[in-house]
Biotite code that builds the C-alpha atoms (Angstrom):
import biotite.structure as struc

atoms = struc.array([
    struc.Atom([21.845, 16.320, -19.822], chain_id="A", res_id=1, res_name="MET", atom_name="CA", element="C"),
    struc.Atom([23.557, 14.184, -17.214], chain_id="A", res_id=2, res_name="GLU", atom_name="CA", element="C"),
    struc.Atom([20.270, 12.727, -16.089], chain_id="A", res_id=3, res_name="GLN", atom_name="CA", element="C"),
    struc.Atom([19.161, 11.997, -19.639], chain_id="A", res_id=4, res_name="ARG", atom_name="CA", element="C"),
    struc.Atom([22.465, 10.223, -20.228], chain_id="A", res_id=5, res_name="ALA", atom_name="CA", element="C"),
    struc.Atom([21.891, 8.050, -17.137], chain_id="A", res_id=6, res_name="ASN", atom_name="CA", element="C"),
    struc.Atom([18.353, 7.251, -18.262], chain_id="A", res_id=7, res_name="ILE", atom_name="CA", element="C"),
    struc.Atom([19.843, 6.134, -21.683], chain_id="A", res_id=8, res_name="LYS", atom_name="CA", element="C"),
    struc.Atom([22.345, 4.042, -19.732], chain_id="A", res_id=9, res_name="PHE", atom_name="CA", element="C"),
    struc.Atom([19.529, 2.331, -17.767], chain_id="A", res_id=10, res_name="CYS", atom_name="CA", element="C"),
    struc.Atom([17.739, 1.581, -21.052], chain_id="A", res_id=11, res_name="VAL", atom_name="CA", element="C"),
    struc.Atom([20.875, -0.075, -22.414], chain_id="A", res_id=12, res_name="LYS", atom_name="CA", element="C"),
    struc.Atom([20.990, -2.185, -19.233], chain_id="A", res_id=13, res_name="LEU", atom_name="CA", element="C"),
    struc.Atom([17.328, -3.298, -19.741], chain_id="A", res_id=14, res_name="GLY", atom_name="CA", element="C"),
    struc.Atom([15.982, -1.565, -16.656], chain_id="A", res_id=15, res_name="LYS", atom_name="CA", element="C"),
    struc.Atom([12.205, -0.980, -16.378], chain_id="A", res_id=16, res_name="THR", atom_name="CA", element="C"),
    struc.Atom([10.686, 2.429, -15.859], chain_id="A", res_id=17, res_name="PHE", atom_name="CA", element="C"),
    struc.Atom([10.119, 1.823, -12.165], chain_id="A", res_id=18, res_name="SER", atom_name="CA", element="C"),
    struc.Atom([13.702, 0.593, -11.630], chain_id="A", res_id=19, res_name="GLU", atom_name="CA", element="C"),
    struc.Atom([15.096, 3.574, -13.558], chain_id="A", res_id=20, res_name="THR", atom_name="CA", element="C"),
    struc.Atom([13.009, 6.154, -11.689], chain_id="A", res_id=21, res_name="TYR", atom_name="CA", element="C"),
    struc.Atom([13.902, 4.704, -8.353], chain_id="A", res_id=22, res_name="GLU", atom_name="CA", element="C"),
    struc.Atom([17.654, 4.787, -9.172], chain_id="A", res_id=23, res_name="LEU", atom_name="CA", element="C"),
    struc.Atom([17.324, 8.378, -10.383], chain_id="A", res_id=24, res_name="MET", atom_name="CA", element="C"),
    struc.Atom([15.659, 9.442, -7.210], chain_id="A", res_id=25, res_name="GLN", atom_name="CA", element="C"),
    struc.Atom([18.435, 7.793, -5.127], chain_id="A", res_id=26, res_name="LYS", atom_name="CA", element="C"),
    struc.Atom([21.098, 9.605, -7.025], chain_id="A", res_id=27, res_name="VAL", atom_name="CA", element="C"),
    struc.Atom([19.610, 13.041, -7.527], chain_id="A", res_id=28, res_name="TYR", atom_name="CA", element="C"),
    struc.Atom([17.078, 13.328, -4.711], chain_id="A", res_id=29, res_name="GLY", atom_name="CA", element="C"),
    struc.Atom([15.031, 16.498, -4.928], chain_id="A", res_id=30, res_name="ASP", atom_name="CA", element="C"),
    struc.Atom([16.933, 17.510, -8.149], chain_id="A", res_id=31, res_name="ASP", atom_name="CA", element="C"),
    struc.Atom([15.611, 14.424, -10.023], chain_id="A", res_id=32, res_name="CYS", atom_name="CA", element="C"),
    struc.Atom([13.640, 15.025, -13.157], chain_id="A", res_id=33, res_name="LEU", atom_name="CA", element="C"),
    struc.Atom([9.843, 14.748, -12.855], chain_id="A", res_id=34, res_name="ALA", atom_name="CA", element="C"),
    struc.Atom([8.419, 11.246, -13.267], chain_id="A", res_id=35, res_name="ARG", atom_name="CA", element="C"),
    struc.Atom([6.738, 12.188, -16.512], chain_id="A", res_id=36, res_name="SER", atom_name="CA", element="C"),
    struc.Atom([10.093, 13.513, -17.932], chain_id="A", res_id=37, res_name="ASN", atom_name="CA", element="C"),
    struc.Atom([11.882, 10.363, -16.926], chain_id="A", res_id=38, res_name="VAL", atom_name="CA", element="C"),
    struc.Atom([9.216, 8.226, -18.622], chain_id="A", res_id=39, res_name="TYR", atom_name="CA", element="C"),
    struc.Atom([9.237, 10.400, -21.722], chain_id="A", res_id=40, res_name="ASN", atom_name="CA", element="C"),
    struc.Atom([12.990, 10.103, -22.189], chain_id="A", res_id=41, res_name="TRP", atom_name="CA", element="C"),
    struc.Atom([13.067, 6.394, -21.366], chain_id="A", res_id=42, res_name="LEU", atom_name="CA", element="C"),
    struc.Atom([10.449, 5.795, -24.030], chain_id="A", res_id=43, res_name="LYS", atom_name="CA", element="C"),
    struc.Atom([12.439, 7.786, -26.567], chain_id="A", res_id=44, res_name="ARG", atom_name="CA", element="C"),
    struc.Atom([15.611, 5.827, -25.853], chain_id="A", res_id=45, res_name="PHE", atom_name="CA", element="C"),
    struc.Atom([13.767, 2.571, -25.997], chain_id="A", res_id=46, res_name="LYS", atom_name="CA", element="C"),
    struc.Atom([12.488, 3.533, -29.466], chain_id="A", res_id=47, res_name="ASN", atom_name="CA", element="C"),
    struc.Atom([16.107, 3.931, -30.651], chain_id="A", res_id=48, res_name="GLY", atom_name="CA", element="C"),
    struc.Atom([16.868, 7.597, -30.021], chain_id="A", res_id=49, res_name="ARG", atom_name="CA", element="C"),
    struc.Atom([20.462, 8.445, -29.340], chain_id="A", res_id=50, res_name="GLU", atom_name="CA", element="C"),
    struc.Atom([20.411, 12.264, -29.186], chain_id="A", res_id=51, res_name="ASP", atom_name="CA", element="C"),
    struc.Atom([20.214, 13.768, -25.653], chain_id="A", res_id=52, res_name="LEU", atom_name="CA", element="C"),
    struc.Atom([19.234, 17.285, -26.792], chain_id="A", res_id=53, res_name="ASN", atom_name="CA", element="C"),
    struc.Atom([15.665, 18.653, -26.838], chain_id="A", res_id=54, res_name="ASP", atom_name="CA", element="C"),
    struc.Atom([13.564, 18.460, -29.943], chain_id="A", res_id=55, res_name="ASP", atom_name="CA", element="C"),
    struc.Atom([13.742, 21.575, -32.148], chain_id="A", res_id=56, res_name="GLU", atom_name="CA", element="C"),
    struc.Atom([10.017, 21.795, -32.345], chain_id="A", res_id=57, res_name="ARG", atom_name="CA", element="C"),
    struc.Atom([8.636, 23.044, -29.023], chain_id="A", res_id=58, res_name="PRO", atom_name="CA", element="C"),
    struc.Atom([5.756, 21.304, -27.206], chain_id="A", res_id=59, res_name="GLY", atom_name="CA", element="C"),
    struc.Atom([4.272, 17.928, -27.706], chain_id="A", res_id=60, res_name="ARG", atom_name="CA", element="C"),
    struc.Atom([1.872, 17.005, -30.472], chain_id="A", res_id=61, res_name="PRO", atom_name="CA", element="C"),
    struc.Atom([-1.637, 16.420, -29.231], chain_id="A", res_id=62, res_name="GLU", atom_name="CA", element="C"),
    struc.Atom([-3.214, 13.076, -30.163], chain_id="A", res_id=63, res_name="ALA", atom_name="CA", element="C"),
    struc.Atom([-5.064, 13.379, -33.433], chain_id="A", res_id=64, res_name="SER", atom_name="CA", element="C"),
    struc.Atom([-8.210, 11.602, -32.166], chain_id="A", res_id=65, res_name="ASN", atom_name="CA", element="C"),
    struc.Atom([-9.709, 10.190, -29.054], chain_id="A", res_id=66, res_name="ARG", atom_name="CA", element="C"),
    struc.Atom([-8.985, 6.568, -30.003], chain_id="A", res_id=67, res_name="ALA", atom_name="CA", element="C"),
    struc.Atom([-5.248, 7.370, -30.243], chain_id="A", res_id=68, res_name="GLU", atom_name="CA", element="C"),
    struc.Atom([-5.391, 9.211, -26.947], chain_id="A", res_id=69, res_name="LEU", atom_name="CA", element="C"),
    struc.Atom([-7.000, 6.270, -25.229], chain_id="A", res_id=70, res_name="VAL", atom_name="CA", element="C"),
    struc.Atom([-4.276, 3.940, -26.514], chain_id="A", res_id=71, res_name="GLU", atom_name="CA", element="C"),
    struc.Atom([-1.513, 6.313, -25.380], chain_id="A", res_id=72, res_name="LYS", atom_name="CA", element="C"),
    struc.Atom([-3.044, 6.475, -21.863], chain_id="A", res_id=73, res_name="VAL", atom_name="CA", element="C"),
    struc.Atom([-3.348, 2.669, -21.797], chain_id="A", res_id=74, res_name="ARG", atom_name="CA", element="C"),
    struc.Atom([0.258, 2.316, -22.803], chain_id="A", res_id=75, res_name="GLU", atom_name="CA", element="C"),
    struc.Atom([1.560, 4.770, -20.146], chain_id="A", res_id=76, res_name="ILE", atom_name="CA", element="C"),
    struc.Atom([-0.295, 3.301, -17.168], chain_id="A", res_id=77, res_name="ILE", atom_name="CA", element="C"),
    struc.Atom([0.653, -0.231, -18.220], chain_id="A", res_id=78, res_name="ALA", atom_name="CA", element="C"),
    struc.Atom([4.242, 0.801, -17.653], chain_id="A", res_id=79, res_name="VAL", atom_name="CA", element="C"),
    struc.Atom([3.640, 2.851, -14.504], chain_id="A", res_id=80, res_name="ASP", atom_name="CA", element="C"),
    struc.Atom([0.244, 2.782, -12.724], chain_id="A", res_id=81, res_name="GLY", atom_name="CA", element="C"),
    struc.Atom([1.243, 5.660, -10.476], chain_id="A", res_id=82, res_name="ASN", atom_name="CA", element="C"),
    struc.Atom([0.936, 8.286, -13.149], chain_id="A", res_id=83, res_name="PHE", atom_name="CA", element="C"),
    struc.Atom([-1.538, 10.967, -12.113], chain_id="A", res_id=84, res_name="THR", atom_name="CA", element="C"),
    struc.Atom([-4.068, 12.629, -14.412], chain_id="A", res_id=85, res_name="VAL", atom_name="CA", element="C"),
    struc.Atom([-1.974, 15.865, -14.180], chain_id="A", res_id=86, res_name="ARG", atom_name="CA", element="C"),
    struc.Atom([1.120, 13.991, -15.247], chain_id="A", res_id=87, res_name="MET", atom_name="CA", element="C"),
    struc.Atom([-0.743, 12.419, -18.183], chain_id="A", res_id=88, res_name="LEU", atom_name="CA", element="C"),
    struc.Atom([-2.031, 15.779, -19.199], chain_id="A", res_id=89, res_name="ALA", atom_name="CA", element="C"),
    struc.Atom([1.513, 17.137, -19.242], chain_id="A", res_id=90, res_name="GLU", atom_name="CA", element="C"),
    struc.Atom([2.833, 14.146, -21.140], chain_id="A", res_id=91, res_name="GLU", atom_name="CA", element="C"),
    struc.Atom([0.069, 13.995, -23.749], chain_id="A", res_id=92, res_name="LEU", atom_name="CA", element="C"),
    struc.Atom([-0.695, 17.720, -24.087], chain_id="A", res_id=93, res_name="ASN", atom_name="CA", element="C"),
    struc.Atom([-4.356, 17.195, -23.209], chain_id="A", res_id=94, res_name="SER", atom_name="CA", element="C"),
    struc.Atom([-6.783, 18.461, -20.572], chain_id="A", res_id=95, res_name="SER", atom_name="CA", element="C"),
    struc.Atom([-7.064, 16.739, -17.131], chain_id="A", res_id=96, res_name="THR", atom_name="CA", element="C"),
    struc.Atom([-10.821, 16.467, -17.590], chain_id="A", res_id=97, res_name="GLY", atom_name="CA", element="C"),
    struc.Atom([-10.509, 14.543, -20.818], chain_id="A", res_id=98, res_name="THR", atom_name="CA", element="C"),
    struc.Atom([-7.905, 12.201, -19.423], chain_id="A", res_id=99, res_name="LEU", atom_name="CA", element="C"),
    struc.Atom([-9.937, 11.573, -16.257], chain_id="A", res_id=100, res_name="TYR", atom_name="CA", element="C"),
    struc.Atom([-12.927, 10.542, -18.378], chain_id="A", res_id=101, res_name="LYS", atom_name="CA", element="C"),
    struc.Atom([-10.609, 8.227, -20.348], chain_id="A", res_id=102, res_name="ILE", atom_name="CA", element="C"),
    struc.Atom([-9.221, 6.691, -17.190], chain_id="A", res_id=103, res_name="GLU", atom_name="CA", element="C"),
    struc.Atom([-12.571, 6.084, -15.515], chain_id="A", res_id=104, res_name="THR", atom_name="CA", element="C"),
    struc.Atom([-14.844, 5.679, -18.532], chain_id="A", res_id=105, res_name="GLY", atom_name="CA", element="C"),
    struc.Atom([-12.983, 4.242, -21.488], chain_id="A", res_id=106, res_name="ASP", atom_name="CA", element="C"),
    struc.Atom([-10.488, 2.226, -19.528], chain_id="A", res_id=107, res_name="LEU", atom_name="CA", element="C"),
    struc.Atom([-12.634, 1.556, -16.444], chain_id="A", res_id=108, res_name="GLY", atom_name="CA", element="C"),
    struc.Atom([-9.746, 2.377, -14.064], chain_id="A", res_id=109, res_name="LYS", atom_name="CA", element="C"),
    struc.Atom([-9.915, 3.778, -10.542], chain_id="A", res_id=110, res_name="ARG", atom_name="CA", element="C"),
    struc.Atom([-7.156, 4.889, -8.101], chain_id="A", res_id=111, res_name="LYS", atom_name="CA", element="C"),
    struc.Atom([-6.656, 2.210, -5.434], chain_id="A", res_id=112, res_name="VAL", atom_name="CA", element="C"),
    struc.Atom([-4.295, 2.561, -2.487], chain_id="A", res_id=113, res_name="CYS", atom_name="CA", element="C"),
    struc.Atom([-1.958, -0.300, -1.690], chain_id="A", res_id=114, res_name="ALA", atom_name="CA", element="C"),
    struc.Atom([-3.160, -2.668, 1.124], chain_id="A", res_id=115, res_name="ARG", atom_name="CA", element="C"),
    struc.Atom([-0.910, -3.372, 4.015], chain_id="A", res_id=116, res_name="PHE", atom_name="CA", element="C"),
    struc.Atom([-0.227, -7.041, 4.684], chain_id="A", res_id=117, res_name="VAL", atom_name="CA", element="C"),
    struc.Atom([1.497, -8.655, 7.730], chain_id="A", res_id=118, res_name="PRO", atom_name="CA", element="C"),
    struc.Atom([4.240, -10.190, 5.523], chain_id="A", res_id=119, res_name="HIS", atom_name="CA", element="C"),
    struc.Atom([4.950, -10.999, 1.898], chain_id="A", res_id=120, res_name="GLN", atom_name="CA", element="C"),
    struc.Atom([5.008, -14.707, 1.023], chain_id="A", res_id=121, res_name="LEU", atom_name="CA", element="C"),
    struc.Atom([7.527, -16.078, -1.453], chain_id="A", res_id=122, res_name="ASN", atom_name="CA", element="C"),
    struc.Atom([6.614, -18.551, -4.162], chain_id="A", res_id=123, res_name="GLU", atom_name="CA", element="C"),
    struc.Atom([7.635, -21.571, -2.074], chain_id="A", res_id=124, res_name="TYR", atom_name="CA", element="C"),
    struc.Atom([5.521, -20.442, 0.852], chain_id="A", res_id=125, res_name="GLN", atom_name="CA", element="C"),
    struc.Atom([2.526, -19.880, -1.358], chain_id="A", res_id=126, res_name="LYS", atom_name="CA", element="C"),
    struc.Atom([2.836, -23.362, -2.802], chain_id="A", res_id=127, res_name="ILE", atom_name="CA", element="C"),
    struc.Atom([3.210, -24.891, 0.676], chain_id="A", res_id=128, res_name="ALA", atom_name="CA", element="C"),
    struc.Atom([0.075, -23.016, 1.922], chain_id="A", res_id=129, res_name="HIS", atom_name="CA", element="C"),
    struc.Atom([-1.965, -24.462, -0.991], chain_id="A", res_id=130, res_name="VAL", atom_name="CA", element="C"),
    struc.Atom([-0.649, -27.999, -0.315], chain_id="A", res_id=131, res_name="GLU", atom_name="CA", element="C"),
    struc.Atom([-1.360, -27.782, 3.417], chain_id="A", res_id=132, res_name="HIS", atom_name="CA", element="C"),
    struc.Atom([-4.914, -26.548, 2.692], chain_id="A", res_id=133, res_name="CYS", atom_name="CA", element="C"),
    struc.Atom([-5.586, -29.510, 0.301], chain_id="A", res_id=134, res_name="LYS", atom_name="CA", element="C"),
    struc.Atom([-4.311, -31.874, 3.005], chain_id="A", res_id=135, res_name="ASP", atom_name="CA", element="C"),
    struc.Atom([-6.701, -30.418, 5.574], chain_id="A", res_id=136, res_name="ILE", atom_name="CA", element="C"),
    struc.Atom([-9.661, -30.607, 3.170], chain_id="A", res_id=137, res_name="ILE", atom_name="CA", element="C"),
    struc.Atom([-8.846, -34.219, 2.209], chain_id="A", res_id=138, res_name="SER", atom_name="CA", element="C"),
    struc.Atom([-8.488, -35.243, 5.875], chain_id="A", res_id=139, res_name="THR", atom_name="CA", element="C"),
    struc.Atom([-11.765, -33.464, 6.843], chain_id="A", res_id=140, res_name="ALA", atom_name="CA", element="C"),
    struc.Atom([-13.569, -35.267, 4.041], chain_id="A", res_id=141, res_name="GLU", atom_name="CA", element="C"),
    struc.Atom([-12.358, -38.677, 5.090], chain_id="A", res_id=142, res_name="ASN", atom_name="CA", element="C"),
    struc.Atom([-12.764, -38.102, 8.824], chain_id="A", res_id=143, res_name="ASN", atom_name="CA", element="C"),
    struc.Atom([-16.029, -36.387, 9.907], chain_id="A", res_id=144, res_name="PRO", atom_name="CA", element="C"),
    struc.Atom([-14.591, -35.823, 13.399], chain_id="A", res_id=145, res_name="ASP", atom_name="CA", element="C"),
    struc.Atom([-11.356, -34.228, 12.259], chain_id="A", res_id=146, res_name="PHE", atom_name="CA", element="C"),
    struc.Atom([-12.376, -30.588, 12.727], chain_id="A", res_id=147, res_name="LEU", atom_name="CA", element="C"),
    struc.Atom([-13.642, -31.305, 16.212], chain_id="A", res_id=148, res_name="ASP", atom_name="CA", element="C"),
    struc.Atom([-10.138, -32.543, 17.256], chain_id="A", res_id=149, res_name="SER", atom_name="CA", element="C"),
    struc.Atom([-8.447, -29.203, 16.357], chain_id="A", res_id=150, res_name="ILE", atom_name="CA", element="C"),
    struc.Atom([-7.397, -26.837, 19.103], chain_id="A", res_id=151, res_name="ILE", atom_name="CA", element="C"),
    struc.Atom([-6.094, -23.439, 18.113], chain_id="A", res_id=152, res_name="THR", atom_name="CA", element="C"),
    struc.Atom([-4.914, -20.296, 19.950], chain_id="A", res_id=153, res_name="ARG", atom_name="CA", element="C"),
    struc.Atom([-5.363, -16.562, 19.781], chain_id="A", res_id=154, res_name="ASP", atom_name="CA", element="C"),
    struc.Atom([-4.359, -13.617, 21.955], chain_id="A", res_id=155, res_name="GLU", atom_name="CA", element="C"),
    struc.Atom([-5.635, -10.126, 22.592], chain_id="A", res_id=156, res_name="THR", atom_name="CA", element="C"),
    struc.Atom([-4.606, -7.016, 24.552], chain_id="A", res_id=157, res_name="TRP", atom_name="CA", element="C"),
    struc.Atom([-6.920, -6.234, 27.487], chain_id="A", res_id=158, res_name="CYS", atom_name="CA", element="C"),
    struc.Atom([-6.694, -2.613, 28.727], chain_id="A", res_id=159, res_name="PHE", atom_name="CA", element="C"),
    struc.Atom([-7.245, -1.593, 32.383], chain_id="A", res_id=160, res_name="LYS", atom_name="CA", element="C"),
    struc.Atom([-9.363, 1.419, 33.275], chain_id="A", res_id=161, res_name="TYR", atom_name="CA", element="C"),
    struc.Atom([-10.050, 3.239, 36.472], chain_id="A", res_id=162, res_name="ASP", atom_name="CA", element="C"),
    struc.Atom([-13.582, 2.043, 37.404], chain_id="A", res_id=163, res_name="PRO", atom_name="CA", element="C"),
    struc.Atom([-14.440, 5.344, 39.086], chain_id="A", res_id=164, res_name="GLU", atom_name="CA", element="C"),
    struc.Atom([-15.789, 7.855, 36.537], chain_id="A", res_id=165, res_name="THR", atom_name="CA", element="C"),
    struc.Atom([-15.407, 11.641, 36.788], chain_id="A", res_id=166, res_name="LYS", atom_name="CA", element="C"),
    struc.Atom([-19.021, 12.003, 38.012], chain_id="A", res_id=167, res_name="ARG", atom_name="CA", element="C"),
    struc.Atom([-18.447, 9.285, 40.687], chain_id="A", res_id=168, res_name="GLN", atom_name="CA", element="C"),
    struc.Atom([-15.419, 11.092, 41.972], chain_id="A", res_id=169, res_name="SER", atom_name="CA", element="C"),
    struc.Atom([-17.346, 14.381, 42.574], chain_id="A", res_id=170, res_name="ALA", atom_name="CA", element="C"),
    struc.Atom([-17.302, 15.673, 46.202], chain_id="A", res_id=171, res_name="GLU", atom_name="CA", element="C"),
    struc.Atom([-19.165, 18.372, 48.100], chain_id="A", res_id=172, res_name="TRP", atom_name="CA", element="C"),
    struc.Atom([-16.813, 21.256, 48.763], chain_id="A", res_id=173, res_name="LYS", atom_name="CA", element="C"),
    struc.Atom([-17.149, 24.687, 50.286], chain_id="A", res_id=174, res_name="THR", atom_name="CA", element="C"),
    struc.Atom([-16.163, 27.804, 48.335], chain_id="A", res_id=175, res_name="LYS", atom_name="CA", element="C"),
    struc.Atom([-12.337, 28.091, 48.250], chain_id="A", res_id=176, res_name="GLY", atom_name="CA", element="C"),
    struc.Atom([-11.584, 24.472, 49.048], chain_id="A", res_id=177, res_name="GLU", atom_name="CA", element="C"),
    struc.Atom([-9.116, 22.898, 46.509], chain_id="A", res_id=178, res_name="PRO", atom_name="CA", element="C"),
    struc.Atom([-10.549, 20.307, 44.088], chain_id="A", res_id=179, res_name="LYS", atom_name="CA", element="C"),
    struc.Atom([-9.618, 16.683, 44.544], chain_id="A", res_id=180, res_name="ALA", atom_name="CA", element="C"),
    struc.Atom([-7.118, 15.286, 42.032], chain_id="A", res_id=181, res_name="LYS", atom_name="CA", element="C"),
    struc.Atom([-7.787, 12.283, 39.834], chain_id="A", res_id=182, res_name="LYS", atom_name="CA", element="C"),
    struc.Atom([-5.156, 10.545, 37.760], chain_id="A", res_id=183, res_name="LEU", atom_name="CA", element="C"),
    struc.Atom([-6.110, 10.202, 34.148], chain_id="A", res_id=184, res_name="HIS", atom_name="CA", element="C"),
    struc.Atom([-5.045, 6.791, 32.710], chain_id="A", res_id=185, res_name="PHE", atom_name="CA", element="C"),
    struc.Atom([-4.145, 6.488, 29.020], chain_id="A", res_id=186, res_name="GLN", atom_name="CA", element="C"),
    struc.Atom([-5.491, 3.460, 27.277], chain_id="A", res_id=187, res_name="LYS", atom_name="CA", element="C"),
    struc.Atom([-2.100, 2.097, 26.367], chain_id="A", res_id=188, res_name="SER", atom_name="CA", element="C"),
    struc.Atom([-0.415, 2.682, 29.682], chain_id="A", res_id=189, res_name="ARG", atom_name="CA", element="C"),
    struc.Atom([-1.767, -0.332, 31.613], chain_id="A", res_id=190, res_name="ILE", atom_name="CA", element="C"),
    struc.Atom([-2.590, -3.430, 29.659], chain_id="A", res_id=191, res_name="LYS", atom_name="CA", element="C"),
    struc.Atom([-2.159, -7.194, 29.821], chain_id="A", res_id=192, res_name="THR", atom_name="CA", element="C"),
    struc.Atom([-2.323, -9.957, 27.208], chain_id="A", res_id=193, res_name="MET", atom_name="CA", element="C"),
    struc.Atom([-5.014, -12.605, 27.319], chain_id="A", res_id=194, res_name="LEU", atom_name="CA", element="C"),
    struc.Atom([-4.236, -15.918, 25.563], chain_id="A", res_id=195, res_name="ILE", atom_name="CA", element="C"),
    struc.Atom([-7.096, -18.351, 24.809], chain_id="A", res_id=196, res_name="THR", atom_name="CA", element="C"),
    struc.Atom([-7.156, -21.961, 23.469], chain_id="A", res_id=197, res_name="PHE", atom_name="CA", element="C"),
    struc.Atom([-10.319, -23.114, 21.880], chain_id="A", res_id=198, res_name="TYR", atom_name="CA", element="C"),
    struc.Atom([-11.900, -25.795, 19.695], chain_id="A", res_id=199, res_name="ASP", atom_name="CA", element="C"),
    struc.Atom([-15.181, -26.223, 17.932], chain_id="A", res_id=200, res_name="SER", atom_name="CA", element="C"),
    struc.Atom([-17.072, -26.406, 21.215], chain_id="A", res_id=201, res_name="LYS", atom_name="CA", element="C"),
    struc.Atom([-15.642, -23.248, 22.723], chain_id="A", res_id=202, res_name="GLY", atom_name="CA", element="C"),
    struc.Atom([-12.777, -22.010, 24.945], chain_id="A", res_id=203, res_name="ILE", atom_name="CA", element="C"),
    struc.Atom([-10.783, -24.839, 26.514], chain_id="A", res_id=204, res_name="GLU", atom_name="CA", element="C"),
    struc.Atom([-8.294, -22.773, 28.447], chain_id="A", res_id=205, res_name="HIS", atom_name="CA", element="C"),
    struc.Atom([-7.511, -19.076, 29.000], chain_id="A", res_id=206, res_name="LYS", atom_name="CA", element="C"),
    struc.Atom([-4.876, -17.241, 30.993], chain_id="A", res_id=207, res_name="GLU", atom_name="CA", element="C"),
    struc.Atom([-3.354, -13.746, 31.353], chain_id="A", res_id=208, res_name="PHE", atom_name="CA", element="C"),
    struc.Atom([0.345, -13.440, 30.508], chain_id="A", res_id=209, res_name="VAL", atom_name="CA", element="C"),
    struc.Atom([2.439, -12.515, 33.561], chain_id="A", res_id=210, res_name="ALA", atom_name="CA", element="C"),
    struc.Atom([4.129, -9.150, 33.549], chain_id="A", res_id=211, res_name="GLU", atom_name="CA", element="C"),
    struc.Atom([7.592, -9.250, 31.870], chain_id="A", res_id=212, res_name="GLY", atom_name="CA", element="C"),
])
């Protein structure tokens, strides 16, 4: 009842489902209501419900037809795209097979993992990138030799390996003589960074970064 009251409070504050669920997880941790339950109560409160108690009628009504079910699925994943098929089945009182066909067939959806990026650009940086690119294109169109005058830089890690292989280190030994020892180098243990400067014709300069 306490969690339902807090969900209602978040609705009054105008919080989205994602914001509400994140706050609930921070406060209640492992005791937090399931994502589907949080969404269900948030939707009820958004529709004007005030009562925190369960409905007298047990269970959820199943969608009367497929078109209605498709629209309900579309509505739910528009609010939170992380809903699983199992969660949808629990929410809509339908089978996982039917909902999977709706997701992939009727709605043309597929589960896609988030892509890691080096950093997130803000709106100002995005606009600046576009303007810089336009300037470069304009300069290149007005000066045919412009791209040939650009020198850029890149770097890469170079790993050191023992040139002697295990087979090359083999020695003739009589029975009972101890085997020779060979140190096994890990790939990341010994490495150095190579920096290169190059233009349209090729590498202009390269050097290894000194240790430290």
